[in-house]
C-alpha positions as a LaTeX table, in Angstrom:
\begin{tabular}{lrrr}
\hline
Residue & $x$ (\AA) & $y$ (\AA) & $z$ (\AA) \\
\hline
Met1 & 0.00 & 0.00 & 0.00 \\
Thr2 & 1.74 & 3.15 & $-1.25$ \\
Phe3 & 2.37 & 6.14 & 0.99 \\
Glu4 & 5.21 & 8.12 & $-0.59$ \\
Leu5 & 6.23 & 11.75 & $-0.75$ \\
Thr6 & 8.51 & 12.99 & $-3.53$ \\
Val7 & 10.03 & 16.43 & $-3.01$ \\
Leu8 & 10.15 & 18.59 & $-6.14$ \\
Gly9 & 11.36 & 21.89 & $-4.71$ \\
Val10 & 13.07 & 22.96 & $-1.49$ \\
Ser11 & 13.88 & 26.63 & $-2.11$ \\
Ala12 & 12.37 & 29.69 & $-0.52$ \\
Ala13 & 11.17 & 32.60 & $-2.67$ \\
Gln14 & 14.44 & 33.10 & $-4.54$ \\
Pro15 & 15.72 & 29.96 & $-6.29$ \\
Ala16 & 19.43 & 29.41 & $-5.72$ \\
Phe17 & 22.09 & 26.71 & $-5.78$ \\
Ser18 & 20.01 & 24.69 & $-8.29$ \\
Arg19 & 17.17 & 24.52 & $-5.79$ \\
His20 & 13.59 & 24.97 & $-7.02$ \\
Pro21 & 10.55 & 26.62 & $-5.40$ \\
Ser22 & 8.05 & 24.69 & $-3.30$ \\
Ala23 & 6.26 & 21.64 & $-4.68$ \\
Gln24 & 5.69 & 18.10 & $-3.45$ \\
Phe25 & 4.07 & 15.02 & $-4.99$ \\
Leu26 & 2.22 & 12.73 & $-2.57$ \\
Ala27 & 1.05 & 9.22 & $-3.49$ \\
Ile28 & $-1.39$ & 7.45 & $-1.16$ \\
His29 & $-2.67$ & 4.14 & $-2.53$ \\
Asn30 & $-3.99$ & 5.05 & $-6.00$ \\
Gln31 & $-4.42$ & 8.73 & $-5.14$ \\
Arg32 & $-1.94$ & 11.37 & $-6.41$ \\
Phe33 & $-1.73$ & 14.86 & $-4.92$ \\
Leu34 & 0.36 & 17.91 & $-5.77$ \\
Ile35 & 1.07 & 20.24 & $-2.87$ \\
Asp36 & 2.15 & 23.71 & $-3.98$ \\
Cys37 & 3.27 & 24.39 & $-7.51$ \\
Gly38 & 6.21 & 26.76 & $-7.70$ \\
Glu39 & 7.89 & 27.81 & $-10.93$ \\
Gly40 & 9.22 & 24.82 & $-12.87$ \\
Thr41 & 7.10 & 22.21 & $-11.11$ \\
Gln42 & 6.07 & 20.43 & $-14.29$ \\
Met43 & 9.71 & 20.15 & $-15.35$ \\
Gln44 & 10.52 & 18.60 & $-11.98$ \\
Leu45 & 7.67 & 16.13 & $-12.36$ \\
Ser46 & 9.10 & 15.07 & $-15.70$ \\
Ala47 & 12.67 & 14.96 & $-14.40$ \\
Phe48 & 11.70 & 12.55 & $-11.64$ \\
Gly49 & 9.44 & 10.33 & $-13.74$ \\
Leu50 & 6.15 & 11.38 & $-12.16$ \\
Arg51 & 3.14 & 11.34 & $-14.49$ \\
Arg52 & 1.24 & 14.62 & $-14.59$ \\
Ser53 & $-1.83$ & 12.89 & $-15.99$ \\
Asn54 & $-2.30$ & 11.07 & $-12.67$ \\
Leu55 & $-2.97$ & 14.30 & $-10.82$ \\
Asp56 & $-6.57$ & 15.01 & $-9.89$ \\
His57 & $-6.02$ & 17.21 & $-6.81$ \\
Ile58 & $-3.74$ & 20.24 & $-6.41$ \\
Phe59 & $-3.37$ & 21.95 & $-3.05$ \\
Ile60 & $-1.96$ & 25.50 & $-2.90$ \\
Thr61 & $-1.02$ & 26.86 & 0.53 \\
His62 & $-1.04$ & 30.59 & $-0.29$ \\
Leu63 & $-0.63$ & 33.08 & $-3.07$ \\
His64 & 3.00 & 34.03 & $-2.80$ \\
Gly65 & 4.45 & 33.33 & $-6.22$ \\
Asp66 & 6.98 & 30.73 & $-5.19$ \\
His67 & 4.07 & 28.49 & $-4.24$ \\
Tyr68 & 1.91 & 28.78 & $-7.36$ \\
Phe69 & 3.74 & 30.40 & $-10.30$ \\
Gly70 & 4.12 & 26.97 & $-11.92$ \\
Leu71 & 0.39 & 26.33 & $-11.96$ \\
Met72 & $-0.51$ & 28.06 & $-15.24$ \\
Gly73 & 2.12 & 26.15 & $-17.14$ \\
Leu74 & 0.92 & 22.87 & $-15.67$ \\
Leu75 & $-2.73$ & 23.63 & $-16.44$ \\
Thr76 & $-1.81$ & 24.58 & $-20.01$ \\
Ser77 & 0.19 & 21.37 & $-20.47$ \\
Phe78 & $-2.83$ & 19.39 & $-19.31$ \\
Ala79 & $-4.83$ & 21.05 & $-22.09$ \\
Leu80 & $-2.15$ & 20.48 & $-24.74$ \\
Asn81 & $-2.00$ & 16.81 & $-23.78$ \\
Gly82 & $-5.76$ & 16.39 & $-24.28$ \\
Arg83 & $-6.86$ & 16.14 & $-20.69$ \\
Thr84 & $-10.61$ & 15.73 & $-20.25$ \\
Ala85 & $-10.81$ & 14.57 & $-16.64$ \\
Pro86 & $-11.89$ & 17.22 & $-14.13$ \\
Leu87 & $-9.28$ & 18.73 & $-11.83$ \\
Met88 & $-9.72$ & 19.87 & $-8.23$ \\
Val89 & $-7.66$ & 22.88 & $-7.14$ \\
Tyr90 & $-7.73$ & 23.92 & $-3.47$ \\
Ser91 & $-6.45$ & 27.31 & $-2.37$ \\
Pro92 & $-7.16$ & 30.30 & $-0.19$ \\
Ala93 & $-9.33$ & 32.94 & $-1.89$ \\
Gly94 & $-7.95$ & 34.67 & $-4.96$ \\
Leu95 & $-6.52$ & 31.93 & $-7.14$ \\
Lys96 & $-9.49$ & 31.44 & $-9.48$ \\
Pro97 & $-9.51$ & 35.07 & $-10.72$ \\
Ile98 & $-5.78$ & 34.82 & $-11.44$ \\
Val99 & $-6.22$ & 31.64 & $-13.50$ \\
Asp100 & $-9.27$ & 33.07 & $-15.27$ \\
Ala101 & $-7.32$ & 36.22 & $-16.16$ \\
His102 & $-4.48$ & 34.19 & $-17.66$ \\
Ala103 & $-6.91$ & 32.03 & $-19.63$ \\
Gly104 & $-8.67$ & 35.14 & $-20.89$ \\
Val105 & $-5.44$ & 36.70 & $-22.11$ \\
Met106 & $-4.63$ & 33.45 & $-23.93$ \\
Gly107 & $-7.99$ & 33.71 & $-25.67$ \\
Gly108 & $-9.97$ & 30.84 & $-24.32$ \\
Thr109 & $-10.81$ & 28.37 & $-21.60$ \\
Phe110 & $-9.43$ & 25.00 & $-20.65$ \\
Pro111 & $-10.92$ & 21.93 & $-22.39$ \\
Tyr112 & $-11.44$ & 20.25 & $-19.04$ \\
Thr113 & $-13.26$ & 21.35 & $-15.92$ \\
Ile114 & $-11.31$ & 22.94 & $-13.09$ \\
His115 & $-13.15$ & 22.96 & $-9.78$ \\
Phe116 & $-11.70$ & 25.66 & $-7.52$ \\
Val117 & $-12.27$ & 25.07 & $-3.82$ \\
Glu118 & $-11.79$ & 28.21 & $-1.73$ \\
Val119 & $-10.12$ & 27.08 & 1.49 \\
Leu120 & $-10.96$ & 28.89 & 4.71 \\
Thr121 & $-7.88$ & 30.26 & 6.44 \\
Asp122 & $-9.26$ & 30.92 & 9.92 \\
Arg123 & $-10.24$ & 27.40 & 10.96 \\
Glu124 & $-9.56$ & 23.72 & 10.37 \\
Thr125 & $-11.57$ & 22.38 & 7.43 \\
Leu126 & $-12.26$ & 18.95 & 5.98 \\
Leu127 & $-11.64$ & 19.19 & 2.23 \\
Leu128 & $-11.65$ & 15.63 & 0.95 \\
Glu129 & $-12.72$ & 12.24 & 2.21 \\
Asn130 & $-12.83$ & 9.02 & 0.25 \\
Glu131 & $-12.13$ & 5.34 & 0.85 \\
Phe132 & $-8.38$ & 5.91 & 0.97 \\
Val133 & $-7.69$ & 9.27 & 2.60 \\
Thr134 & $-8.99$ & 12.33 & 4.38 \\
Val135 & $-7.47$ & 15.75 & 3.75 \\
Arg136 & $-7.84$ & 18.69 & 6.11 \\
Ala137 & $-6.63$ & 22.27 & 5.87 \\
Phe138 & $-5.58$ & 24.29 & 8.90 \\
Pro139 & $-4.46$ & 27.90 & 9.42 \\
Leu140 & $-0.81$ & 28.88 & 9.33 \\
Asp141 & 0.63 & 32.22 & 10.47 \\
His142 & 2.21 & 34.11 & 7.57 \\
Arg143 & 2.07 & 37.56 & 5.97 \\
Ile144 & $-0.95$ & 36.66 & 3.84 \\
Pro145 & $-3.73$ & 34.08 & 4.40 \\
Thr146 & $-2.03$ & 30.68 & 4.38 \\
Val147 & $-3.01$ & 27.12 & 5.18 \\
Gly148 & $-1.27$ & 23.84 & 5.80 \\
Tyr149 & $-2.61$ & 20.45 & 4.82 \\
Arg150 & $-2.88$ & 17.17 & 6.70 \\
Phe151 & $-3.35$ & 13.85 & 4.88 \\
Asp152 & $-4.61$ & 10.87 & 6.90 \\
Glu153 & $-4.91$ & 7.38 & 5.53 \\
Gln154 & $-8.27$ & 5.77 & 6.23 \\
Pro155 & $-8.23$ & 3.05 & 8.93 \\
Arg156 & $-7.91$ & $-0.47$ & 7.65 \\
Pro157 & $-10.63$ & $-3.03$ & 8.35 \\
Leu158 & $-10.15$ & $-5.57$ & 11.10 \\
Lys159 & $-8.50$ & $-8.82$ & 10.06 \\
Ile160 & $-9.93$ & $-11.98$ & 11.53 \\
Asn161 & $-7.44$ & $-14.51$ & 12.85 \\
Pro162 & $-7.72$ & $-17.58$ & 10.53 \\
Asp163 & $-6.77$ & $-19.88$ & 13.39 \\
Lys164 & $-9.85$ & $-18.71$ & 15.28 \\
Ile165 & $-12.09$ & $-19.45$ & 12.30 \\
Ala166 & $-10.92$ & $-23.04$ & 12.35 \\
Glu167 & $-10.90$ & $-23.35$ & 16.16 \\
Phe168 & $-14.50$ & $-22.23$ & 16.60 \\
Gly169 & $-15.90$ & $-23.29$ & 13.20 \\
Leu170 & $-17.14$ & $-19.80$ & 12.42 \\
Ser171 & $-19.73$ & $-19.40$ & 9.68 \\
Ile172 & $-19.57$ & $-16.74$ & 6.95 \\
Pro173 & $-22.19$ & $-14.54$ & 8.70 \\
Gln174 & $-20.21$ & $-14.80$ & 11.94 \\
Ile175 & $-16.99$ & $-13.87$ & 10.12 \\
Lys176 & $-18.68$ & $-10.81$ & 8.61 \\
Ala177 & $-19.95$ & $-9.81$ & 12.05 \\
Val178 & $-16.46$ & $-10.07$ & 13.52 \\
Lys179 & $-14.96$ & $-8.02$ & 10.69 \\
Gly180 & $-17.64$ & $-5.42$ & 11.44 \\
Gly181 & $-16.34$ & $-5.13$ & 15.01 \\
Glu182 & $-18.91$ & $-7.27$ & 16.79 \\
Asp183 & $-18.37$ & $-9.79$ & 19.60 \\
Leu184 & $-19.80$ & $-13.29$ & 19.16 \\
Val185 & $-21.89$ & $-15.55$ & 21.34 \\
Leu186 & $-21.68$ & $-19.15$ & 20.16 \\
Glu187 & $-24.54$ & $-21.65$ & 20.41 \\
Ser188 & $-22.73$ & $-23.17$ & 23.38 \\
Gly189 & $-23.10$ & $-19.85$ & 25.18 \\
Leu190 & $-19.40$ & $-19.06$ & 24.94 \\
His191 & $-18.79$ & $-15.34$ & 24.61 \\
Leu192 & $-15.92$ & $-14.36$ & 22.30 \\
Ser193 & $-14.73$ & $-10.78$ & 22.32 \\
Asn194 & $-13.84$ & $-9.16$ & 19.03 \\
Ala195 & $-10.31$ & $-8.55$ & 20.25 \\
Ala196 & $-9.82$ & $-12.26$ & 20.87 \\
Leu197 & $-10.81$ & $-13.09$ & 17.29 \\
Thr198 & $-9.03$ & $-10.42$ & 15.29 \\
Ile199 & $-5.55$ & $-9.23$ & 14.42 \\
Pro200 & $-5.14$ & $-5.47$ & 14.88 \\
Pro201 & $-4.60$ & $-3.78$ & 11.50 \\
Ala202 & $-1.62$ & $-1.52$ & 10.93 \\
Pro203 & $-2.44$ & 2.00 & 12.11 \\
Pro204 & $-3.28$ & 4.55 & 9.41 \\
Arg205 & $-0.38$ & 6.67 & 8.20 \\
Ser206 & $-0.32$ & 10.46 & 8.03 \\
Phe207 & 1.55 & 13.42 & 6.58 \\
Ala208 & 1.32 & 17.14 & 7.33 \\
Tyr209 & 2.64 & 20.03 & 5.24 \\
Cys210 & 3.37 & 23.36 & 6.96 \\
Ser211 & 4.71 & 26.11 & 4.72 \\
Asp212 & 4.88 & 29.09 & 5.01 \\
Thr213 & 4.52 & 29.99 & 8.67 \\
Arg214 & 6.26 & 31.61 & 11.58 \\
Tyr215 & 6.77 & 29.64 & 14.78 \\
Arg216 & 3.33 & 28.83 & 16.13 \\
Pro217 & 3.30 & 26.49 & 19.15 \\
Ala218 & $-0.41$ & 25.75 & 18.72 \\
Leu219 & 0.42 & 24.05 & 15.44 \\
Ala220 & 1.71 & 21.05 & 17.38 \\
Glu221 & $-1.84$ & 20.09 & 18.29 \\
Val222 & $-2.99$ & 20.10 & 14.66 \\
Val223 & $-0.14$ & 17.88 & 13.45 \\
Gln224 & $-0.09$ & 15.70 & 16.56 \\
Gly225 & 1.34 & 12.25 & 15.96 \\
Val226 & 1.80 & 12.38 & 12.20 \\
Asp227 & 4.27 & 9.93 & 10.70 \\
Leu228 & 5.93 & 12.58 & 8.55 \\
Leu229 & 5.89 & 16.33 & 9.13 \\
Tyr230 & 7.16 & 18.77 & 6.54 \\
His231 & 7.78 & 22.13 & 8.22 \\
Glu232 & 9.41 & 25.11 & 6.61 \\
Ser233 & 12.77 & 26.24 & 7.95 \\
Thr234 & 13.61 & 29.26 & 5.85 \\
Phe235 & 16.35 & 30.33 & 8.25 \\
Cys236 & 18.62 & 29.04 & 10.98 \\
Glu237 & 18.83 & 30.59 & 14.42 \\
Asp238 & 21.59 & 32.93 & 13.22 \\
Ala239 & 18.81 & 34.81 & 11.37 \\
Ala240 & 16.02 & 34.43 & 13.94 \\
Asp241 & 15.26 & 38.17 & 13.79 \\
Arg242 & 14.84 & 37.96 & 10.02 \\
Ala243 & 12.59 & 34.92 & 10.42 \\
Ala244 & 10.36 & 36.82 & 12.82 \\
Gln245 & 10.28 & 39.87 & 10.55 \\
Thr246 & 9.26 & 37.88 & 7.48 \\
Met247 & 6.98 & 35.50 & 9.39 \\
His248 & 9.01 & 32.40 & 8.64 \\
Ala249 & 10.47 & 29.72 & 10.91 \\
Thr250 & 13.95 & 28.57 & 11.82 \\
Ala251 & 15.10 & 24.96 & 11.80 \\
Ala252 & 15.14 & 24.95 & 15.60 \\
Glu253 & 11.56 & 26.22 & 15.73 \\
Ala254 & 10.42 & 23.53 & 13.30 \\
Ala255 & 12.10 & 20.96 & 15.52 \\
Arg256 & 10.28 & 22.29 & 18.58 \\
Ile257 & 6.96 & 21.80 & 16.79 \\
Ala258 & 7.94 & 18.24 & 15.84 \\
Ala259 & 8.98 & 17.40 & 19.38 \\
Ala260 & 5.84 & 18.89 & 20.93 \\
Ala261 & 3.62 & 17.08 & 18.42 \\
Gly262 & 5.28 & 13.71 & 18.90 \\
Val263 & 5.74 & 13.15 & 15.17 \\
Lys264 & 7.85 & 10.27 & 13.91 \\
Gln265 & 9.97 & 12.16 & 11.39 \\
Leu266 & 10.60 & 15.83 & 10.52 \\
Leu267 & 11.39 & 16.98 & 7.01 \\
Leu268 & 12.75 & 20.51 & 6.58 \\
Gly269 & 12.52 & 22.71 & 3.49 \\
His270 & 11.91 & 26.19 & 2.02 \\
Phe271 & 15.56 & 27.07 & 2.46 \\
Ser272 & 16.69 & 30.69 & 2.10 \\
Ser273 & 19.16 & 31.53 & $-0.68$ \\
Arg274 & 21.58 & 32.86 & 1.96 \\
Tyr275 & 22.51 & 29.25 & 2.81 \\
Pro276 & 24.50 & 27.39 & 0.14 \\
Glu277 & 24.32 & 24.11 & 2.09 \\
Thr278 & 21.19 & 22.60 & 3.64 \\
Thr279 & 23.06 & 20.43 & 6.14 \\
Val280 & 23.15 & 23.39 & 8.55 \\
Phe281 & 19.37 & 23.19 & 8.93 \\
Glu282 & 19.52 & 19.50 & 9.64 \\
Gln283 & 22.27 & 19.92 & 12.21 \\
Glu284 & 20.44 & 22.68 & 14.03 \\
Ala285 & 17.13 & 20.82 & 14.20 \\
Arg286 & 18.69 & 17.54 & 15.33 \\
Thr287 & 19.85 & 19.11 & 18.61 \\
Ile288 & 16.13 & 19.29 & 19.47 \\
Phe289 & 14.52 & 16.58 & 17.35 \\
Pro290 & 17.03 & 13.92 & 16.23 \\
Asn291 & 14.91 & 12.26 & 13.55 \\
Thr292 & 15.19 & 15.21 & 11.16 \\
Leu293 & 16.12 & 15.35 & 7.50 \\
Ala294 & 16.75 & 18.30 & 5.19 \\
Ala295 & 14.52 & 17.63 & 2.18 \\
Glu296 & 16.30 & 16.81 & $-1.08$ \\
Glu297 & 14.80 & 17.41 & $-4.50$ \\
Gly298 & 14.00 & 14.19 & $-6.31$ \\
Gln299 & 14.13 & 12.17 & $-3.10$ \\
Thr300 & 11.13 & 9.99 & $-2.26$ \\
Tyr301 & 10.29 & 9.56 & 1.43 \\
Thr302 & 8.29 & 6.42 & 2.16 \\
Val303 & 6.04 & 6.13 & 5.20 \\
Pro304 & 6.09 & 2.40 & 6.00 \\
Leu305 & 3.29 & 0.35 & 7.43 \\
Gln306 & 3.72 & $-0.48$ & 11.10 \\
Asn307 & 3.31 & $-4.22$ & 11.46 \\
Leu308 & 1.48 & $-5.11$ & 14.67 \\
Glu309 & 1.06 & $-8.82$ & 14.03 \\
\hline
\end{tabular}
């Protein structure tokens, strides 16, 4: 069961040192999601062998250009490649008029339907729920209205222990009842709890994306317990004043959020052009939260299933 994040861009607003603006490609089961779409995103998708045609949902965090300037090119390529499937685009208010203006200047509309979902920026909101995943938006604290996104895999059904089927001679209706979470009472009067008959499924996996935002301790509650947390770290502590001024976070601040939230792994990104090497972010964060990585473009980060059997 796939749960993989491929990083397409790790740069802050000004690309530097061959780093690209923000974009990430998330695969959960058969679902494909694009999170942010900075300049050059479609080239990065091609470079890393990720099919654009698989994308049905695009999530934009805010309307600073380094997070959406690649969108028009991607939408146009969809049209040139004959896309007919509808596309969902989620964003704080203001993106649809921008796209409409570009389409108008180009003299037409797209040959496929784009559904724009205006995401509220003052509260947590459920945006998508299907058999595989739920997606929620939550407020971040930046210079303009900005949201983060949390992706939670749907819980797996209970698995009945095959040894118990044989031991108690369970019928098909009884097996269905157990899989539905019920206890059983056999004809003999023996009561069998559901827990005694089933194998706990692997817990659902989760990923949260937090960019751009200044240090916001309350964020730890929203991303509590996620398997993988991506949190911006535009600066290191040597530029903490600049981080506060621009409403960005330092690597140490991102690590504090990860520690407070009890996440399993922290992934840093959105690196300022003042830093030629990204290892400094990793080193700073690891003094607070050891399981930290500086995101690398083209790298795929897999969230494994936790086997409880």
